[in-house]
N, C-alpha and C positions, 0 to 999 in steps of 0.2 A: 504493500500500500504506500509506504514512504517513498520507494523508488518511483512508482507510477506517478505520485503527486509531484515529486521533484522534477521528473521529466516533463510533465504537463506544464509546470510553472516555468521551466526554462524555455519550452516551446512558445509559451504565451509572451514571455519577455521579448523573444526574438521578433514577435509579431506586434509588440507594443501593447499587450493586454495583460491584466492581472485576473486570475480565476481562483477558481477554487472549489397512571392509570389505581299443694296439698289437702282434703277431706276434713270436714269439721271433726271427724274422727280425731279432731285436734289438728286440722290443717290450718296453716296461717301463712301469710305472705311475709317472709323474712328477707331483708335486704342482704344479699350475698356480696362478695367482692365485685367491684365494677367490671363488667364483662367487656370484651372487645367485639367490635362489629365492623362489617364491611358495607359502607353506605355508598349511594350514588355519589360519585365525585371523589371518593377517598383515594382513588388511584390517579387523580388528575382528570382533565378533560381531553387528553391527547389521544387516547385509545391504544397507543403503542407502549404503555408503561404500566407498572404495578408498584404499589407501595407496600410497606410492611403492614398496612392496615391500621384500623383505629385502635389506639392504645390509650388507656385512661391516663390523663395528666400530661399527654404529649401532643404537641402540634407539629413538631418536626420529625418526619418519618424517613426511614431508609427507603430508597426508591431506585428503580431500574427502568430503562426504556431502550428501545432500539431506534436508531436513526438511519434513514435511508438516503439522505440528501447527497452523499458523496458518490452514490452508485454502488456502494458496498454496505451491507448491513453491519452496523457497529453497535455493540452493547455499551451503554453509558450507565454508570452507577454513581450514586450520591445521595442527596437529601431533597425532600419535598416538604415545604412548610405551608400549612393551611391555616388561614384565619378567616372567620366569618362574623358578620355582624348583621343585625336586622333593624330596619327603620321603616315605619309605615307600611309593614307587610312586604317589604322588599329585602331580600337577603343579598348582601354583597360578599363574594368569596374571593380571596386573594391566594393565588398559588405561586410560590417562589421556589425555583429549582436551582440547584448547584450540582452539576454532574460532570463526570470526566471518564476517560479511558486512558490511563497513563501509558499503556503499551502502544496505543495508536497515536498518542499525542493529541487527544481530543479534550476540549473543555467547553461546557455549555452552561450558560446562565439564561434564565427565563423568568419573567414576571408577568403573569396574566391576572386580570381582575374581571370578574363577571357579576352581573346583576341577574337575580332570579326572582320572577314574579309568579305567584301561584293564584289561580282563579278557581274557587270552588264551583263544582257543577252538581247537578241533581244526582241523588243516589250515593252521596258521600265521596264521589270521585273529584280529583283536582287536576287541572291542567297547569303545568309549569312551563315557563319559557325563560330561557337563559340567553343573555346577550352580553357582548363586551361592555365593561363599565368604563374603560379608558383605553388609550392606545397601548398595545402590548409591547413588550421588550424581549428580544431573544437574540442571542449571538452564539454561534458555534465556531470555535477556533480549532482548526486541525493543524497537522504538521505541514500542510501545504497551502491552506487557504483560510479565509474567514467568510462565514456565511451569516449575513445580517438580515434579520427579518424586516422587510419593508412594508408589507401589507398582510393583514389577516382578515378574512371574511369568515364569520362564524355564526352558526345558528344551532340551537339545541332545544328540544321540546320533549316533555314526557307526560305520561298520564299516571297519576298515583291513585291508589284505591285503598283507603284505610279500613281495615277490618278489626274486629275486637282484639285479636291477639297478634295479627300480622299486618304489616303495611307493604303492599305490593306496588311495583312500578315497572314501566317499560317505556322506551323512548327512542328517539333518533337524533343523531348529531351529524353535522356536516361542516367542514371548514376547508378553506383554501389558503395556504401560506405561500408567500412569494419572498424568496431569499435573494439578496444580491450577493454575488460571489466576488471576492477580492476587494478591490478598492471601492471608491465611491464616497461622496460626501453629501451634504444637504443640497448642494448645487450641481454636483457632477455625478456621473454613474460609470461603473465599470462596463456596463452593457451586457453582463453575463448574469443569468438568473436560474434558480432552481425553483420550480413550483411543485408543491405537495398538496394534492387534493384527497381528502379523506371522507368516506361515507360510512357511518357506523350505526348499529342497532344494539341497544343495551336492555337488560332485564335484571330485576333484582327484588329482594324483599328484606325487610328489617323486622326483627322480633327478638324477644329476650334470649331464647335458647340457641339461636344461631341465625346468621344472615349470609346473604350472597349477593354479589354484583358481577354480572358477566357481560362481556361485550365482544362483538364481532365487527371488525373494521376492514374496509378495503381501501388501498392506497394506490394512487397514480402519481408517479414521480417523473417530472420532465425537466431536462437540462437543455438550455439553449444559450449559446455563446454569441454575444454581440448581435442581438436580433436585427440591428440596423444594417449590419454588414451582410450583404447577399453574396459575398464572395465564396469561392469553392472551398476555402479552408474553414469556413464556419462549422463548428461542431455542435451536434445536438444528439441527445439520446433520451430514452424513456424506459421506465421499469414499473413493475407492479408488486404489490405485497398484500398479503392477507394476514391480519393479526387477530388472534383470539386470546382473551385474558379472562381470568377468573379470580375475584377477590372473595374469599369466604372465611367464615369462622369455623373453628373446630372445637367442640366441647366433648371431651372423652371421659368416660367413667370406667374405672377399673377396680375390681375388688382386690384388696391387699390383705392376705392372711397374716396374722401375728405368729411369729415363730415360737416364742415361749409359751408354755402351757400355763404357768402360774402368773397370769396377768388378769386384771380386773375386767377387761372387755375383749370381745372377740375382734377379729379383723374388721375392716371397714372399707368404704369406697374412697378412691382417690379421684378427684375431679381435676382435669387438665384443660385449660383454655388457651387457645392460640389462634392466630390468623395464618391461613395457608393460601398463598397467592401465587398463581402460575400464569405465565405468558408463553405462547408459542406462535411461531410465524412461518410462513413460506413466502418466498419472494423470487421473482424473475428479474434480474438486473443485467445490464449489458456486460459482455466480456471485453476487457480492455487489452489492447495490444501492448507491446513492449514499450512503445513511446507514450503510453497513457491515453491513447485515442480509443474511443469506444468503437467496437466492431459491430457487425450486424448479428452476431451470435448472442444468445441470451444464456445466462448462467443461473442455475437454480440453487437457492439457498433455503435452509430450514434450520431452526434451532429453538431452544426453550430457555426460559429464565424462571427462577423461583425464589420467593422470599417467604420465610416463616418467622413469626415473632418468637422471641424467647418465651417458652411456655410458662404460664402461671399455674401453679399447682396448689391444691387445698385438700387436706384430709377432711373427710366429712364425718359427721357424728356417727358413732357406732352404737345403735340402740340395743337395749336388753330385750330381746324378743324370744326368750327361751320357751315361752308358752306356745309359739307357733313354729318351732324348729321342725323341719320336715314337711311343713304345710306347703301346698303347691304355690301359694302366693308369697312365700317368705322372702324371696329375692326382691320382688317389686316393693313390698312393704318396707324392707330394710333400706332399699335405695331411696324411697320417698322420705323416710325419716332422716336419712343422711343428707339429702338435699334441703332439709328443713322445709319441705313442702308438706310433710306430714309431721306434726309436732305433738307435744304433750307427753304423758307417761306411756312409753312404748310397752311397758309390762302390762298395761291395762287394755291394750288393743285386742279386741275380740273379733277375729276375722269372719266368723259365721253369723254375726248380727246383721240384720238388714240396715241399709243406709237410708237415711231420710232425705227428703228434698232439700231441707236446710243444710244438712251436712254436705250433700253433694254440691250445693251452691258454693259453700266455702272452699271445698276442694277444687272446684272448677276455676274459681277466681285465683286461687293460689297457683294452679298449674298454667292457666292461660294468662300469664303476666302481660302487662301492657307494654307497648313498644317504647323503648328508652328514648330519651331526648338525644339530639345531636350534640355531642360534647364540644364540637368545634364552634358552635354558635354561642357567642358570648352571653352569659347569664344576665348581665346587666342590661343587655339590649332586649332580651326576651321579656323580662319583667314578669309580674304575676299574671297568669292567664285569667280571663273572665270567669272560667269555671272554678279555679282555686279561690278567686276573690269572693265568689258567691258562697262557697263553702264556709269561708271565714265569717261571712256576714250573718249567716243563720243556719241552724241545723236543718237538714232536709226533712220534709214532712213524710210520714210513712206512705208508701205506695199501696200497701195492702192492709186490710182491716185485721188480719190475723197475724201480722208481724209488726207489733208496736216498736217504738224506738228503744224500749227496754229489752227487747229480745236479744239473746246472747249472740245471734248471728245477723242482727239487723243490718249492719254495714255491708257485710258480704252479700246478703240477699239483695239489697238495694243496688249494689254495684253490678251483680250478675244480671239484674233486670235492666239497669241503665245501659249496660254494654251490649244488650241483646243476646246474652248467653242463655238465659232461661226466661221463660214467660210464665205468667200466672196460671194457676189451674183453672180459674174462671175470671170474670171481669174484675173482681175486687179482692179475691183471696189467692194466696200463694200456696196454701196447704203445706206448711213447713214440715209437718210430721208425716206427710204422704210418702209413698214409695217411689223409687226410680227404677225404670226398666232399661233393658239394653237399648231399645228403640229411643227412649228419652235421652240416654247418654250419647248415642250416635248423633242425634239432632244437635245437641249442645256442642259437641266437638266440631262438627262441620260448620256450625254458625261461628264458632271461635276462629276457625281457619278462614272463614269467608269463601268457601269453595262450593256453595250451593249451585252455582251456575254450571258446574261440571255434569250435572244430571241431564238426562235427555229431556226434551221438551214435553213429551207426552208419555206417561205411564212407564217410568223407568223399571226395567226388569233386572233383578240381580241374578247372580249365579248361585246364591245360597239355596240349599236343598229345600228349605222351608220358605221360599220366596212368597208363596201365596198367603202366609200368615203374617206378613209385614203390614202394620197399620198404615193407612194412607198418609198420615202426617209425617211418617218417618221413612217413606219409600225412597224419596230422593236422597236423604242423608245416608241411608244404608247402601244405596247404589254407589254414591261417591266414596263412602268408607271402604267399600270393596275395591273400587277402581283404583284408589291411591294406596291400597294396602294397609290402611289404618286398622280395620277390624277384620279378623279372620274367623271363619266358621269352626265348629268343633270337628272331631275326627270323622263325623258323618256328613260334614258339610253344612250343618245347621247353624244359624246365628241365634236362634231362640229369642226373637225380638221382644216378646212380652214377658220374658223372665225377669223377676224382681231381683235387683242387685244386692248382694251382701257387701260388707265393707271390704272383704278380700277381692270380690269381683270388681268393685269400684277402684280399688288400689291398682289392680292389674291393668284396668282400662286407662286410668290416668297415667300410669307409667308408660303405656304404649303411646298415648297421646303426646307426652313429653318427648319420647323417643322419636316419634315422627317429626316433630318440629326440630329436634336436635340434629338428626342425621338425614332422614329420608327426603325432606323438603329441599334441603341444600343440594343433595345428590341429583335431584330432578333437574335443577338448574345447571349445575356444573357439568354433569356427565353428558348432557345433551349437546354441549358446545365443545368441551375439551375432550381430548383423547385419553380418557380414564378407563 
């Protein structure tokens, strides 16, 4: 690369030119360590890069991206600093990059600022539009040339859909960068330019248990030397690249057994949280002759880059569950106690008792945690939300005649109702001591995930052996539950939709619900785009 660039520079001098991304069973919502997340924009808005991902307390992240402007893919590494502020409903995001490749002699600095405006639409959806906030600054210095960004045309729009436990989004981005190669000032030009045009599609979701942000971008790179010179020695070339990136969170749970026998507690679960971010590309760029001139032949490139954050580990509580040792639900119950989703005296947990609607409401609220705030958005600019302000102003009035404010689970039942997770038994009563069935739980889980629309338009038919016994109100939910692998039938293929749930049943179903959000949902995004 250095030889080719030096030869090209010498040739240009001769010609006079310069070139160059838990169950009231005692369940309660307990605040665990701050998790890491992969949000829209956490890898930058360039499409060809990945960062270390969202890390609590940090705004400067490890970052990598590929550049194609020289005609050869080059991996740059360094840092990306993100700052965000909000004013009058508009979010201003500033992305500052400091990157290099010492072996290639490349150094890149970039400062981009964007304004994002969100417009609420019917049904809880929001359209966001992102534009440049001010003139961008970018310069790439190589061992042979300097590439200075002269113009940037940029547009980005997405559709966000906030559901009770998950916030989904998808969108499109397009930009065209025009770099001047070599010299040039405010009044003069080297006459040599590289244009990079990118078209991308991105998808993602945010939620407590795991998040993902994936993008697929196509690039067209065009080099033209001294466009005003129509002489035979004018050089031009073009290339293409496809870049796919995945920013995702990984939350792993592993049981660790204690080696000593004489110890007051048995082994417990170890929770590991980290970001796992991968970029892969294929490109077709010109093959250069010995004198640095592009030939008509195209050379194929492909490579990958990966950044993972230093894992954050936490030993979870080890409950005393001797009364259910050997029980088929022991692992799920132990895991939920360890996650502090299921709390209270573990020794008093009775798995074969039936769970009430009130207890299930508390468990559902604990498991279907709300989507965390964006940590990069300055707290001072967010201020108190109207919802939090209204809570401070007055205690909420009871929504149900049979759940007064003095009820032990009043707050959780009200939250489950307000978030659309559970609905009243009739117009004015919740029936807190009523039973919960498999069908009821399935409806609640699919509402929390917001995936009702995956059901067929008319009369969804499941593959469960007892499909004909599914109540009409739960047919769509059980269809989706089977489609996404959330709920599985028994050894005979039955789902037993009207079966009343015990606390063990509910614990296993809640554990599976958390597991789906923790692993399955992320895999559906990442594995469809990346070569996993």
